[in-house]
N, CA and C of each residue as an Amber inpcrd file, in Angstrom:
protein
   564
 -72.6740000 -69.1410000  14.0530000 -72.3890000 -68.4730000  12.9100000
 -71.0380000 -68.5880000  12.1470000 -70.6780000 -68.9810000  10.4540000
 -69.5800000 -68.7330000  10.2490000 -69.5810000 -67.7340000   9.1430000
 -68.7510000 -67.5390000   8.3490000 -68.3410000 -66.1940000   7.3140000
 -69.4980000 -65.8660000   6.4420000 -70.4480000 -66.9510000   6.3870000
 -71.1870000 -66.4140000   5.6210000 -72.7200000 -65.3820000   6.3170000
 -73.4700000 -64.9470000   5.3060000 -74.2900000 -64.2130000   5.4840000
 -75.8600000 -64.9220000   6.5980000 -75.7900000 -65.6930000   6.5220000
 -76.8270000 -66.7710000   7.2400000 -76.7070000 -67.8690000   7.6970000
 -77.1820000 -68.6970000   8.2120000 -76.8050000 -69.5420000   9.2380000
 -77.0840000 -70.8870000   8.1540000 -77.4640000 -70.5650000   7.0840000
 -77.6540000 -71.6850000   6.3860000 -76.8670000 -72.1420000   5.1940000
 -76.2690000 -73.1160000   4.9310000 -75.0130000 -73.7970000   4.0010000
 -75.5020000 -72.8770000   2.2370000 -75.8030000 -72.4410000   2.1850000
 -75.7500000 -71.6230000   0.4880000 -75.0430000 -70.7250000   0.4140000
 -73.7990000 -71.2650000  -0.0070000 -72.5620000 -70.5580000  -0.9120000
 -73.2430000 -69.8990000  -2.0780000 -72.1230000 -68.3110000  -2.3510000
 -72.6180000 -67.9400000  -3.8690000 -72.4730000 -68.3780000  -4.6400000
 -72.9410000 -68.2420000  -5.6050000 -72.6240000 -68.7780000  -7.1330000
 -70.9510000 -68.3140000  -7.2550000 -70.5830000 -69.3630000  -8.2220000
 -68.7150000 -68.9310000  -7.9050000 -68.4020000 -69.6650000  -9.2610000
 -67.8810000 -68.9450000  -9.9000000 -67.9640000 -67.6710000 -10.1400000
 -69.3990000 -66.7910000 -10.2060000 -69.3760000 -65.4030000  -9.7550000
 -70.3310000 -64.7340000 -10.4210000 -70.7410000 -64.0530000 -11.5220000
 -72.0180000 -64.2510000 -11.8240000 -71.9910000 -63.6530000 -13.3690000
 -71.4570000 -62.3810000 -13.7170000 -71.2070000 -62.1790000 -14.4890000
 -70.5810000 -60.9340000 -15.5800000 -71.3660000 -59.4800000 -14.7740000
 -72.7940000 -59.8400000 -14.8490000 -73.4580000 -58.7260000 -14.6340000
 -73.5990000 -58.9290000 -12.7210000 -73.6950000 -59.7880000 -12.2070000
 -73.8090000 -59.4670000 -11.0580000 -72.8630000 -58.9920000 -10.1010000
 -71.0880000 -59.6490000 -10.8480000 -70.2250000 -59.1900000 -10.2520000
 -70.0060000 -57.6500000 -10.6180000 -70.5720000 -57.0740000 -11.3490000
 -70.2340000 -55.6880000 -11.9660000 -71.2270000 -54.8110000 -10.5950000
 -72.5410000 -55.3220000 -10.2060000 -73.5200000 -54.7000000  -9.5630000
 -72.9600000 -54.8630000  -8.2130000 -72.0980000 -55.6530000  -7.7160000
 -71.2890000 -56.3850000  -6.4610000 -69.8210000 -55.0110000  -6.3700000
 -69.5680000 -55.1400000  -7.4690000 -67.9820000 -54.2400000  -7.6320000
 -68.9280000 -52.6810000  -7.5460000 -69.9860000 -52.2050000  -7.9260000
 -70.7400000 -51.0820000  -7.5940000 -71.0540000 -50.4610000  -6.2560000
 -71.6080000 -51.7640000  -5.7940000 -72.1800000 -51.4410000  -4.2970000
 -70.5450000 -51.4560000  -3.5380000 -69.5440000 -52.5380000  -3.9420000
 -68.0070000 -51.8410000  -2.9740000 -68.0450000 -50.5310000  -2.9790000
 -67.5790000 -50.3270000  -4.3240000 -67.1370000 -48.8390000  -4.8020000
 -68.1780000 -47.5550000  -3.9010000 -68.8490000 -48.1030000  -3.6860000
 -70.0440000 -46.9330000  -3.5410000 -70.0750000 -46.7450000  -1.9620000
 -70.5190000 -48.4520000  -1.2160000 -71.1730000 -48.5110000   0.0790000
 -69.7950000 -48.8260000   0.9720000 -68.8640000 -49.2100000   0.2740000
 -67.8310000 -49.6200000   0.3990000 -67.5250000 -51.2810000   1.2650000
 -68.8040000 -51.6710000   1.1050000 -69.3680000 -53.1710000   1.0300000
 -70.5840000 -53.4320000   0.3560000 -70.1480000 -54.8660000   0.3010000
 -71.2570000 -55.8310000  -0.3410000 -72.1330000 -55.8420000   0.8140000
 -73.1460000 -55.1180000   0.8060000 -74.3210000 -55.7110000   1.6700000
 -74.5590000 -57.4960000   1.8050000 -74.6700000 -57.4260000   3.0380000
 -74.3640000 -59.2610000   2.6880000 -75.8110000 -59.6110000   2.4610000
 -77.4600000 -59.0160000   2.5610000 -78.2080000 -59.5290000   1.7560000
 -78.0100000 -59.5580000   0.3800000 -77.5600000 -59.2000000  -0.2360000
 -77.2070000 -59.7780000  -1.5110000 -76.1390000 -60.7930000  -1.7210000
 -75.3970000 -60.8300000  -0.8490000 -74.2960000 -61.8840000  -0.8360000
 -75.7790000 -63.2970000  -0.1530000 -76.1530000 -62.9010000   0.7860000
 -77.2990000 -64.1520000   0.9110000 -77.7010000 -64.6180000  -0.4210000
 -78.1620000 -63.5870000  -1.3100000 -79.5040000 -64.3720000  -2.0010000
 -78.1210000 -64.9100000  -3.6850000 -76.7220000 -64.5510000  -3.5780000
 -76.1710000 -64.7700000  -4.3310000 -75.8190000 -66.2030000  -4.6560000
 -76.8590000 -67.4380000  -3.9300000 -76.7400000 -68.8550000  -3.9270000
 -77.5510000 -68.9600000  -5.2770000 -78.8270000 -68.2250000  -5.7410000
 -79.4850000 -68.1330000  -6.9600000 -79.5360000 -66.8060000  -7.2160000
 -78.9780000 -66.8820000  -8.4490000 -78.9870000 -65.3340000  -9.2890000
 -80.3410000 -64.9720000  -9.2640000 -81.2910000 -65.7780000  -9.8820000
 -82.3680000 -65.3740000 -10.4070000 -83.5100000 -64.9140000  -9.0480000
 -83.1890000 -65.3410000  -8.1690000 -83.5880000 -64.9890000  -6.7580000
 -83.1060000 -63.4000000  -6.2420000 -82.0090000 -63.7730000  -6.5890000
 -80.8890000 -61.8940000  -6.1490000 -81.4350000 -61.1570000  -7.5460000
 -82.0910000 -61.7980000  -8.5750000 -81.9730000 -60.1600000  -9.5970000
 -83.6730000 -59.7590000  -9.0490000 -84.2870000 -60.6240000  -8.5830000
 -85.6600000 -60.7530000  -8.2280000 -85.6680000 -59.8780000  -7.4360000
 -85.1220000 -59.8420000  -6.0680000 -84.8630000 -59.3130000  -5.0870000
 -84.5420000 -57.8270000  -5.2280000 -83.4450000 -57.5130000  -6.4270000
 -82.4690000 -56.3490000  -6.1010000 -83.7750000 -55.8730000  -6.8500000
 -84.4930000 -56.0790000  -7.6480000 -85.4240000 -55.4350000  -9.1690000
 -86.5310000 -54.7610000  -8.5330000 -87.0640000 -55.5950000  -7.4760000
 -88.0190000 -55.4380000  -6.3530000 -87.6920000 -53.9990000  -5.1780000
 -86.2740000 -54.2970000  -4.5280000 -85.8400000 -53.3240000  -4.0020000
 -85.8060000 -51.9650000  -4.5670000 -85.2630000 -52.0610000  -5.9010000
 -84.4710000 -50.8760000  -6.3410000 -85.8680000 -50.3680000  -6.9590000
 -87.1780000 -50.6830000  -7.0300000 -88.4320000 -50.3760000  -7.5310000
 -89.0770000 -49.5710000  -6.1670000 -89.5510000 -50.3410000  -5.0360000
 -89.9090000 -49.5350000  -3.9320000 -89.2280000 -48.9700000  -3.2600000
 -87.3330000 -48.8130000  -3.0800000 -86.9760000 -47.8020000  -2.8450000
 -85.9980000 -46.5240000  -3.3130000 -85.5500000 -46.9500000  -4.4060000
 -85.2880000 -45.7990000  -4.8620000 -85.5200000 -45.3230000  -6.7390000
 -87.1100000 -45.8550000  -6.8250000 -88.2230000 -45.8010000  -8.1210000
 -88.3900000 -43.9020000  -8.0440000 -88.9270000 -42.8430000  -8.7050000
 -89.3620000 -42.2490000  -8.5300000 -90.7670000 -42.1280000  -7.9430000
 -91.1970000 -41.4280000  -6.6490000 -92.0170000 -41.5980000  -5.9200000
 -92.3730000 -40.2670000  -5.2790000 -93.2040000 -40.0800000  -4.7310000
 -93.8750000 -38.7360000  -4.1720000 -93.0160000 -39.1860000  -2.4270000
 -92.5780000 -39.5450000  -2.3820000 -92.2670000 -40.4770000  -0.8850000
 -90.9100000 -40.0610000  -1.3360000 -89.9560000 -39.4100000  -0.3590000
 -88.7070000 -39.3810000  -0.2100000 -87.9700000 -40.3980000   0.1920000
 -86.6380000 -40.1680000  -0.0760000 -85.7120000 -41.9710000   0.1370000
 -85.9480000 -41.9350000   1.7160000 -85.5270000 -40.9230000   2.3410000
 -85.7720000 -40.7710000   3.9980000 -86.9030000 -41.4650000   4.6100000
 -88.2050000 -40.9300000   3.9340000 -89.4100000 -41.7530000   4.3070000
 -89.5100000 -42.9980000   3.7440000 -89.2260000 -43.1530000   2.8420000
 -88.9220000 -45.1240000   2.6010000 -87.8130000 -45.6590000   3.8660000
 -86.8520000 -45.2310000   3.8320000 -85.7720000 -45.5210000   4.8420000
 -86.7970000 -45.2920000   6.5380000 -87.1770000 -44.6310000   6.5530000
 -88.3100000 -44.3780000   7.9520000 -88.9670000 -45.7140000   7.3330000
 -89.6990000 -45.9000000   6.9770000 -90.9410000 -47.2090000   6.9330000
 -89.9090000 -48.1990000   7.0310000 -88.8410000 -48.6510000   6.7220000
 -88.1480000 -49.7740000   6.9130000 -87.9610000 -49.9410000   7.9750000
 -87.5900000 -49.0980000   8.6210000 -86.7610000 -49.3290000  10.0100000
 -88.3000000 -49.3490000  10.7560000 -89.6210000 -48.4110000  10.9510000
 -90.6450000 -49.1250000  11.6850000 -91.1640000 -50.2050000  11.1070000
 -91.2440000 -50.9160000  10.0600000 -91.5440000 -52.1330000  10.2990000
 -90.8510000 -52.8540000  10.6970000 -90.0670000 -52.9160000  10.3360000
 -88.0810000 -53.7540000  10.9380000 -87.9600000 -54.0990000  12.5250000
 -88.9270000 -53.1830000  12.8360000 -88.6200000 -52.9210000  14.4610000
 -90.1120000 -53.6200000  15.2860000 -91.0230000 -53.5210000  14.7470000
 -92.3090000 -54.2520000  14.6160000 -91.5170000 -55.4450000  14.6740000
 -91.2520000 -55.9160000  14.0030000 -90.6130000 -57.5230000  13.4710000
 -89.2540000 -57.9530000  14.2320000 -88.6110000 -57.2590000  14.7110000
 -87.5760000 -57.2030000  15.4270000 -86.2790000 -57.7670000  14.4830000
 -86.3940000 -57.7040000  13.5250000 -85.3840000 -57.8230000  12.1780000
 -84.0710000 -57.0340000  12.5070000 -83.2470000 -57.9250000  12.9780000
 -81.6670000 -57.2140000  13.5310000 -81.1920000 -57.0370000  12.4080000
 -81.3730000 -57.7310000  11.2250000 -80.4070000 -57.2870000   9.8630000
 -81.0870000 -55.6360000   9.6390000 -82.2230000 -55.8310000   9.8220000
 -82.8960000 -54.3570000   8.3890000 -82.4230000 -53.1840000   9.6180000
 -83.2120000 -53.8500000  10.8340000 -82.8040000 -52.4600000  11.8070000
 -81.4480000 -52.1150000  11.9380000 -80.4290000 -52.7460000  11.8610000
 -78.9480000 -52.5240000  11.4110000 -78.4510000 -51.6510000  10.0060000
 -79.2540000 -52.4520000   8.9950000 -78.4530000 -51.6190000   8.0390000
 -79.5920000 -50.2480000   7.5950000 -80.8750000 -50.4490000   8.0290000
 -81.7740000 -49.4630000   7.6010000 -81.6090000 -48.0390000   9.1430000
 -81.3500000 -48.5360000   9.7590000 -81.0240000 -47.1350000  11.0470000
 -80.0220000 -46.7640000  10.4330000 -78.9370000 -47.3920000  10.0030000
 -78.0000000 -46.7600000   9.8320000 -78.3150000 -45.3890000   8.1870000
 -79.0290000 -46.1850000   7.6670000 -79.7090000 -45.2000000   6.3640000
 -80.2850000 -43.9620000   6.9850000 -81.0610000 -44.0190000   7.7310000
 -82.1030000 -42.9450000   8.4640000 -80.8060000 -41.7660000   8.5330000
 -79.7010000 -42.5870000   9.5720000 -78.8300000 -41.3580000  10.3750000
 -78.3520000 -40.7450000   9.2110000 -77.7700000 -41.3300000   7.9460000
 -77.6390000 -40.8260000   6.9940000 -78.0550000 -39.6480000   6.0780000
 -79.3170000 -40.2240000   6.1890000 -79.8040000 -39.1640000   4.8780000
 -80.4720000 -38.2950000   5.9950000 -81.2160000 -38.3860000   7.1990000
 -81.2760000 -37.3820000   7.9580000 -80.1360000 -36.6050000   8.2120000
 -79.6980000 -37.2550000   8.7350000 -78.4320000 -36.4780000   9.4760000
 -78.3150000 -36.2220000  11.1500000 -79.5180000 -37.0210000  11.2480000
 -79.3860000 -36.8750000  12.9360000 -79.5090000 -38.4570000  13.6440000
 -78.1740000 -38.7040000  14.3270000 -78.0880000 -39.7600000  14.2930000
 -79.2930000 -40.5270000  15.9170000 -80.1630000 -39.4270000  16.4990000
 -81.1650000 -39.8770000  17.6110000 -82.4620000 -40.6200000  16.4270000
 -82.3090000 -39.8680000  15.3390000 -83.7470000 -40.2170000  14.7310000
 -83.3330000 -41.4440000  14.2500000 -82.3860000 -41.8090000  14.0490000
 -82.2880000 -43.2500000  13.7140000 -82.5740000 -44.6650000  14.4230000
 -82.2400000 -44.0140000  16.3330000 -82.0890000 -45.0780000  17.1040000
 -83.3740000 -44.8010000  17.6580000 -84.2070000 -43.5760000  17.6290000
 -85.7070000 -43.3770000  18.2240000 -86.4250000 -44.2290000  17.1930000
 -86.5370000 -44.4730000  15.7100000 -87.0470000 -45.7100000  15.1870000
 -86.9670000 -46.5130000  15.4670000 -85.6340000 -46.9840000  15.4410000
 -85.1820000 -48.4760000  15.7370000 -85.9150000 -48.5670000  17.1070000
 -86.1870000 -47.7720000  18.1980000 -86.8280000 -48.0210000  19.6770000
 -88.4040000 -48.3950000  19.4680000 -88.7000000 -47.0800000  19.1050000
 -90.1390000 -46.6740000  18.8290000 -90.4560000 -45.5310000  18.3050000
 -91.3230000 -45.6050000  17.3410000 -91.1170000 -44.5100000  16.2780000
 -91.7420000 -43.1920000  17.0010000 -92.9350000 -43.2370000  17.4990000
 -93.7570000 -42.6510000  18.3880000 -92.7420000 -41.7700000  19.1120000
 -91.1740000 -41.7980000  19.4930000 -90.8170000 -41.0030000  20.4270000
 -89.9200000 -39.6410000  19.4010000 -89.6020000 -40.2080000  18.2650000
 -89.3590000 -39.3920000  17.3810000 -90.2040000 -38.0400000  16.8240000
 -89.7900000 -36.8260000  16.6950000 -89.8720000 -35.4940000  16.2520000
 -90.2480000 -35.7650000  14.9040000 -91.6710000 -35.9230000  14.7270000
 -92.1210000 -36.1650000  13.2350000 -93.1890000 -35.5010000  13.2140000
 -92.8950000 -34.8970000  11.7730000 -94.3050000 -34.3780000  10.9240000
 -95.2430000 -34.7580000  11.1710000 -97.1150000 -34.0620000  10.6840000
 -98.3280000 -35.2410000  10.5840000 -98.3330000 -36.1340000   9.7520000
 -97.3870000 -35.1530000   8.5840000 -96.9180000 -36.5390000   7.6050000
 -96.6870000 -37.4290000   7.8180000 -95.3580000 -37.5920000   8.2740000
 -94.8020000 -38.7470000   8.8730000 -95.2460000 -39.8470000   9.7560000
 -95.5730000 -38.4660000  10.7000000 -96.5430000 -39.7840000  11.8170000
 -97.4290000 -40.7840000  11.1780000 -98.7510000 -40.0770000  10.2370000
 -99.8760000 -40.5320000   9.5130000 -99.0620000 -41.9910000   9.1570000
 -97.9180000 -41.8940000   8.1280000 -97.5100000 -42.7680000   7.3710000
 -97.0050000 -43.6710000   8.0090000 -96.0930000 -43.4140000   9.1110000
 -95.7110000 -44.7450000  10.0960000 -96.7680000 -45.0460000  11.0460000
 -98.0990000 -44.7700000  10.9870000 -98.9930000 -45.0150000  11.7020000
 -99.7160000 -46.5100000  10.7570000 -99.9100000 -46.0240000   9.4600000
-100.2480000 -46.8290000   8.4790000 -99.6190000 -47.9180000   8.0840000
 -98.2940000 -47.9410000   8.2560000 -97.1590000 -48.6850000   7.9630000
 -97.4830000 -49.7680000   8.9970000 -97.2890000 -49.0320000  10.4370000
 -97.2880000 -50.0930000  11.3200000 -99.2300000 -50.8910000  11.3650000
 -99.4910000 -50.3220000  11.5190000-101.3920000 -51.1590000  11.1790000
-101.2210000 -51.8940000  10.0550000-100.4530000 -52.0170000   8.9720000
-100.5170000 -52.8290000   7.8310000 -99.4850000 -53.9560000   8.4390000
 -98.9440000 -54.0050000   9.1030000 -97.7540000 -54.8600000   9.3060000
 -98.0780000 -55.6760000  10.5030000 -99.0830000 -55.4900000  11.2570000
 -99.3560000 -55.7020000  12.4350000-101.3920000 -56.4580000  11.5420000
-101.6980000 -55.6710000  11.3380000-103.2660000 -56.4350000  10.8100000
-103.6520000 -55.5230000   9.6490000-103.4240000 -56.1480000   8.5930000
-103.0570000 -55.1810000   7.0770000-104.6070000 -55.4010000   6.9220000
-105.2200000 -56.5140000   7.0420000-107.0300000 -56.8800000   6.8290000
-107.8650000 -55.3250000   7.6500000-107.6570000 -55.0480000   8.4120000
-108.8330000 -53.7990000   9.4570000-108.2800000 -52.5400000   8.6020000
-107.4760000 -52.7650000   7.6970000-107.4650000 -51.5310000   7.0560000
-108.6460000 -51.0200000   6.2410000-109.3570000 -49.7110000   6.5940000
-110.2460000 -49.1680000   5.5050000-109.9760000 -47.9490000   5.0420000
-111.1150000 -47.8890000   4.2390000-111.2340000 -46.3270000   3.7100000
-110.9170000 -45.1520000   4.8410000-111.1990000 -45.4550000   5.7110000
-110.6300000 -44.2410000   7.1460000-109.5290000 -44.1960000   7.2780000
-109.0330000 -44.9460000   6.7780000-106.9680000 -45.2390000   7.2330000
-106.4500000 -44.6870000   5.8180000-106.5330000 -45.0980000   5.0800000
-106.4270000 -44.1010000   3.3690000-106.8700000 -42.7040000   3.7920000
-107.9070000 -42.3970000   3.9210000-108.0510000 -41.0480000   4.3180000
-107.5250000 -40.3160000   5.0700000-106.8280000 -40.5670000   6.0320000
-105.7650000 -39.8190000   6.9380000-104.9770000 -39.8830000   6.2340000
-104.3490000 -40.5190000   5.1050000-102.9940000 -40.0230000   4.3810000
-103.4070000 -39.0270000   4.0520000-104.2210000 -39.3240000   3.3240000
-104.6790000 -37.9280000   2.1520000-105.0540000 -36.6050000   2.9310000
-105.2670000 -36.7280000   3.9070000-105.5710000 -35.3900000   4.5910000
-104.3520000 -34.7870000   4.9510000-103.3610000 -35.7210000   5.1330000
-101.5470000 -34.9160000   5.2810000-101.1950000 -34.6580000   3.9430000
-101.9920000 -35.1060000   2.6250000-101.0390000 -34.6190000   1.4000000
-100.6560000 -36.0220000   0.5510000-100.7040000 -37.0900000   1.0650000
-100.6480000 -38.1620000   0.4320000-101.3890000 -38.6030000  -0.7040000
-101.0380000 -39.0070000  -2.0270000-101.8310000 -39.1800000  -3.1510000
-101.8670000 -40.4360000  -3.4140000-102.9130000 -40.9380000  -3.8550000
-103.2620000 -42.5050000  -3.7340000-102.0530000 -43.2880000  -4.6520000
-101.2590000 -42.8140000  -4.9470000 -99.9350000 -43.2260000  -5.2490000
 -98.6980000 -42.9930000  -4.6500000 -98.8380000 -42.4710000  -3.4910000
 -97.8220000 -42.1590000  -2.3590000 -98.5090000 -43.7130000  -1.5700000
 -99.7780000 -43.3220000  -1.3480000-100.3610000 -44.6420000  -0.3420000
 -99.8140000 -45.8820000  -0.8800000-100.2160000 -46.5210000  -2.6560000
 -99.4880000 -47.2090000  -2.8580000 -97.9690000 -47.6770000  -2.3610000
 -97.1370000 -46.7640000  -2.7400000 -96.1770000 -46.8640000  -2.6640000
 -95.6390000 -47.1440000  -1.1490000 -96.3450000 -46.3700000   0.1600000
 -96.1130000 -46.7870000   1.5180000 -96.4010000 -47.9590000   1.9760000
 -97.9500000 -48.5430000   0.9280000 -98.2450000 -50.2950000   1.0800000
 -96.7340000 -50.9520000   0.2820000 -96.1400000 -50.7970000  -0.5760000
 -95.5600000 -51.6890000  -0.9060000 -94.3780000 -51.7910000  -0.2740000
 -93.8140000 -50.2580000  -0.0640000 -92.5980000 -50.4310000   1.1370000
 -93.1110000 -51.2550000   2.1330000 -93.8210000 -51.0580000   2.3780000
 -94.0790000 -51.8300000   4.2820000 -94.0430000 -53.3900000   3.8690000
 -94.7290000 -53.5190000   2.8500000 -94.9190000 -55.3380000   2.1610000
 -93.6340000 -55.5040000   2.1420000 -92.7600000 -55.0640000   0.7170000
 -91.7540000 -55.5580000   1.1760000 -90.4820000 -55.7240000   2.3260000
 -90.7850000 -55.1330000   3.1080000 -90.0610000 -55.0480000   4.4090000
 -90.6410000 -56.3540000   5.5660000 -91.9410000 -56.1520000   5.3950000
 -92.2050000 -57.4170000   6.3160000 -92.0510000 -59.0580000   5.6290000
 -91.9280000 -58.7150000   4.1530000 -91.0820000 -60.1140000   3.4780000
 -89.9020000 -60.2890000   3.8020000 -89.2020000 -59.1080000   3.3750000
 -87.5730000 -59.1900000   3.8430000 -86.9960000 -59.4810000   5.1920000
 -88.0380000 -58.4720000   6.2650000 -87.7380000 -58.6880000   7.4810000
 -87.9390000 -60.5380000   8.1970000 -88.7570000 -60.9700000   7.3840000
 -88.9790000 -62.6700000   7.5520000 -87.8240000 -63.4260000   7.2140000
 -87.6960000 -63.1250000   5.6840000 -86.6740000 -63.8260000   5.4330000
 -85.5540000 -63.6480000   5.9690000 -84.9740000 -62.4800000   6.1540000
 -83.4960000 -62.5950000   7.2140000 -83.9030000 -63.0400000   8.6090000
 -84.6220000 -62.6720000   9.1740000 -84.7150000 -63.3370000  10.4280000
 -84.9930000 -65.2350000  10.1030000 -85.7090000 -65.0000000   9.5340000
 -85.7640000 -66.7870000   9.5210000 -84.3710000 -68.0420000   9.3150000
 -83.4400000 -66.8160000   8.3780000 -81.9780000 -67.2480000   8.0560000
 -80.4150000 -67.0400000   9.1310000 -81.4820000 -65.9970000   9.9310000
 -80.3790000 -65.8040000  10.9040000 -79.2160000 -64.4570000  10.1020000
 -80.0740000 -63.9140000   9.3530000 -78.9040000 -62.8670000   8.2180000
 -77.6550000 -62.2120000   9.0720000 -76.6730000 -61.9920000   9.0230000
 -76.1290000 -60.9990000   9.7440000 -75.9920000 -59.8150000   9.4050000
 -76.1000000 -58.4750000  10.0450000 -76.0130000 -57.0360000   8.9760000
 -74.2000000 -57.1250000   9.0640000 -73.7790000 -56.5660000   7.9420000
 -71.8400000 -55.8520000   8.0190000 -71.8620000 -55.4150000   8.9320000
 -70.7260000 -55.9050000   9.8510000 -70.3290000 -54.6050000  10.7750000
 -70.3600000 -53.0000000  10.5730000 -69.8400000 -53.0880000   9.3040000
 -69.7930000 -51.7640000   8.6090000 -71.3030000 -50.4870000   8.6980000
 -72.2630000 -50.9750000   8.9610000 -73.1600000 -50.4520000   9.0930000
 -73.4600000 -49.7160000  10.7560000 -72.8110000 -50.6880000  11.9700000
 -72.7670000 -50.4880000  13.1050000 -71.9490000 -48.6880000  13.0710000
 -71.2590000 -48.6820000  12.5370000 -70.7800000 -47.2270000  13.1020000
 -70.8060000 -46.2710000  11.5550000 -71.6980000 -46.4170000  10.9700000
 -72.0750000 -45.5240000   9.6950000 -72.6880000 -44.3580000  10.5830000
 -72.6130000 -43.3650000  10.0010000 -73.8290000 -41.6940000  10.0240000
 -73.9110000 -41.4710000  11.5090000 -72.7110000 -41.6460000  12.3240000
 -72.8090000 -41.7390000  13.7340000 -71.6960000 -40.4910000  14.4080000
């Protein structure tokens, strides 16, 4: 591995387009870094824009799911898929959003050991099922989510976050995407 964000020789566009540079500057200002996942996609600005648009929609848009719940899904899916990048980055986000470093670690290792409420358990059970065998999901599984208070729109959002991280995990793992070192120390 070099100082590149992945094992592939795909350097960022240089110079970055003005809007992309502005986005990276905002990341640097707010996060103290530009996440390597963004740098990895920056070899092709259209791919970067598609990735960030989908990320912003599933993770930041208005939803019946909290930001913490979406990050919990990201960690659970990434744990099943053994995605080092996403476990590191989103484990840090769970620690930060929850204020509980133990929760982040529990979700990384095995979400079932975490002290979760019935809603969170049902949500993560569904995300796990979707990750392992989505074709087996049926109305009984969706009803289990409704019974703990999720709307059909929320179920869509659970599926969208789960699907996004299954895709993202596979790309990150296949390209040996390296998490930023800063993630390891965050919210500890």
